[in-house]
C-alpha positions in Angstrom: 0.0 0.0 0.0 1.1 3.5 -0.8 2.0 6.0 2.0 -1.1 8.1 2.8 -1.1 11.2 4.8 -4.3 12.9 6.2 -4.9 16.4 7.5 -8.1 16.1 9.5 -8.5 19.8 9.9 -8.4 20.5 6.2 -10.0 17.2 5.1 -7.0 16.6 2.8 -5.7 13.2 1.8 -2.2 13.0 0.2 -1.2 9.7 -1.4 2.2 8.8 -2.8 1.8 6.3 -5.7 4.5 3.9 -6.6 4.9 2.2 -10.0 2.3 -0.5 -9.3 -0.5 2.1 -9.2 -0.5 2.4 -13.0 -2.0 -1.1 -12.8 -4.6 -0.1 -10.2 -6.1 3.0 -11.7 -9.7 1.8 -11.4 -9.2 0.9 -7.7 -7.6 4.3 -7.1 -10.5 6.1 -8.8 -13.1 4.2 -6.8 -11.3 4.9 -3.5 -11.1 8.6 -4.5 -14.8 8.7 -5.3 -15.6 7.2 -1.9 -13.3 9.7 -0.1 -14.8 12.6 -2.0 -18.3 11.5 -1.0 -17.1 11.6 2.6 -16.1 15.3 2.1 -12.4 14.6 1.7 -10.1 15.9 -1.1 -7.5 13.5 -2.4 -4.3 14.6 -4.2 -1.8 12.1 -5.5 1.9 12.3 -6.4 4.1 9.7 -8.0 7.3 8.7 -6.2 9.2 10.4 -9.1 7.5 13.7 -8.5 8.5 13.6 -4.8 12.0 12.6 -5.6 12.6 14.9 -8.6 10.4 18.0 -8.0 9.7 18.3 -4.3 9.2 22.1 -4.6 6.3 21.5 -7.0 4.8 18.8 -4.7 5.0 21.2 -1.7 3.4 24.0 -3.7 0.5 21.8 -4.7 0.0 20.7 -1.1 0.2 24.4 0.1 -2.3 25.4 -2.5 -4.7 22.7 -1.3 -4.4 23.7 2.4 
């Protein structure tokens, strides 16, 4: 399972997706739909984004907080 972080106050879920997630797109979409129905916002980043462009990742997180 991917690392998942959750900010209760902002109702924000942050998920880090590894390579195997490209084979689980339907499951990810279904999980996101359920979380959205619960009033949560989900943002996802690939491992590569975190490793290669952490500033962009942090900016996206800041924009969603």
